[in-house]
C-alpha positions as CSV (number, residue, x, y, z in Angstrom):
1,M,0.0,0.1,0.1
2,A,1.5,3.4,-1.1
3,K,1.9,5.9,1.7
4,A,-0.1,9.1,1.2
5,S,2.0,12.1,-0.1
6,R,2.1,15.3,1.6
7,N,0.1,17.0,-1.2
8,D,-2.5,14.2,-0.9
9,K,-3.0,15.1,2.8
10,R,-3.2,18.6,2.0
11,L,-6.0,18.0,-0.4
12,V,-8.0,16.0,2.2
13,R,-7.7,19.0,4.5
14,H,-8.8,21.4,1.6
15,R,-11.9,19.3,0.9
16,R,-12.9,19.1,4.5
17,V,-12.8,22.9,4.8
18,R,-14.3,23.4,1.6
19,R,-17.1,21.5,2.7
20,N,-18.6,24.3,5.0
21,L,-16.9,27.4,3.0
22,S,-18.4,28.8,0.0
23,G,-18.1,32.3,-1.6
24,V,-21.2,34.2,-2.1
25,P,-21.5,37.5,-3.8
26,E,-21.7,39.4,-0.4
27,K,-18.7,37.5,1.0
28,P,-16.5,35.9,-1.8
29,R,-13.8,33.3,-1.1
30,L,-10.1,34.4,-0.7
31,C,-8.2,31.3,-2.2
32,V,-4.9,30.7,-1.3
33,F,-2.3,28.4,-3.2
34,R,1.5,28.2,-2.0
35,S,3.9,26.6,-4.2
36,L,7.7,26.1,-3.5
37,K,8.6,29.4,-5.3
38,N,5.5,31.4,-5.6
39,I,2.2,32.1,-3.7
40,F,-1.0,33.0,-5.7
41,V,-4.5,34.2,-4.3
42,Q,-8.1,34.7,-5.9
43,V,-11.2,36.1,-4.8
44,I,-13.8,33.9,-6.0
45,D,-17.7,33.9,-6.2
46,D,-18.6,30.3,-5.8
47,T,-22.4,31.0,-6.9
48,T,-21.1,32.0,-10.5
49,G,-18.0,30.1,-10.6
50,H,-16.2,33.3,-11.5
51,T,-12.7,34.8,-10.2
52,L,-13.3,38.4,-9.1
53,A,-9.6,39.4,-8.5
54,A,-6.5,37.5,-8.7
55,A,-2.7,38.2,-7.5
56,S,0.5,36.4,-7.4
57,S,4.1,36.7,-6.5
58,L,4.7,36.4,-10.4
59,D,2.9,40.0,-10.9
60,K,5.1,42.6,-12.3
61,D,4.9,45.1,-9.5
62,I,5.5,42.6,-6.8
63,K,8.5,41.2,-8.8
64,E,10.1,44.3,-9.0
65,R,9.8,45.0,-5.0
66,Q,10.6,41.3,-4.3
67,A,12.6,39.0,-6.8
68,Y,11.9,35.8,-5.0
69,G,8.4,34.9,-4.7
70,G,8.6,32.2,-2.1
71,S,9.4,34.4,0.8
72,K,7.3,36.0,3.6
73,V,7.9,39.5,2.3
74,A,6.6,38.5,-1.0
75,A,3.6,37.0,0.5
76,K,2.8,40.1,2.3
77,L,3.0,42.1,-0.8
78,V,0.7,39.8,-2.6
79,G,-1.7,40.1,0.3
80,E,-1.8,43.9,0.0
81,S,-2.2,43.6,-3.8
82,I,-5.3,41.5,-3.4
83,A,-6.7,43.7,-0.9
84,E,-6.3,46.7,-3.4
85,K,-7.8,44.9,-6.2
86,A,-10.8,43.5,-4.3
87,K,-11.5,47.0,-2.7
88,A,-11.4,48.6,-6.3
89,K,-14.2,46.0,-7.2
90,G,-16.2,47.1,-4.0
91,I,-15.3,43.9,-2.0
92,E,-14.9,44.8,1.7
93,E,-15.3,41.2,3.3
94,V,-14.1,37.7,2.2
95,A,-14.1,34.2,3.5
96,F,-10.4,33.1,4.0
97,D,-9.6,29.6,2.3
98,R,-6.2,28.7,3.1
99,G,-6.3,25.8,0.6
100,G,-5.3,23.1,3.2
101,F,-2.0,24.7,4.2
102,L,-1.2,25.4,7.6
103,Y,-2.0,28.9,8.9
104,H,1.6,29.7,9.6
105,G,4.5,31.3,7.7
106,R,3.7,32.6,4.0
107,V,0.0,31.8,4.4
108,K,-0.3,33.9,7.6
109,E,1.8,36.7,6.1
110,L,-0.5,37.0,3.2
111,A,-3.6,37.0,5.6
112,D,-1.9,39.9,7.6
113,G,-1.0,42.1,4.5
114,A,-4.6,41.7,3.4
115,R,-6.1,42.6,6.7
116,A,-3.4,45.6,7.1
117,A,-4.5,46.9,3.5
118,G,-8.2,47.0,4.7
119,L,-10.0,43.6,3.9
120,K,-12.1,42.0,6.5
121,F,-12.1,38.3,7.2
């Protein structure tokens, strides 16, 4: 019997969280994906299945300020960026979906950056 990989365990956690968490137009879902070298975030309305705003450490303005996208500094910049984009679309409050990742390190920095820029969750 094969041992479950780290990503398989993350996907199980993600499915468990998503059973009770859904993005609605009044409070869309802020979804985080963390790879080894970058971090990505989207604001999603699950009723229509549309992405309302997105940001990542690969964005040009973030790359200029922080070259390596796998750091806490880059994650904080991505959080600030997504908050600005969401507020420009009229989104003030979101439901935070950590994607099965631990609320620690880069995921926590992203959340802190979004909160500091005025997004509520």
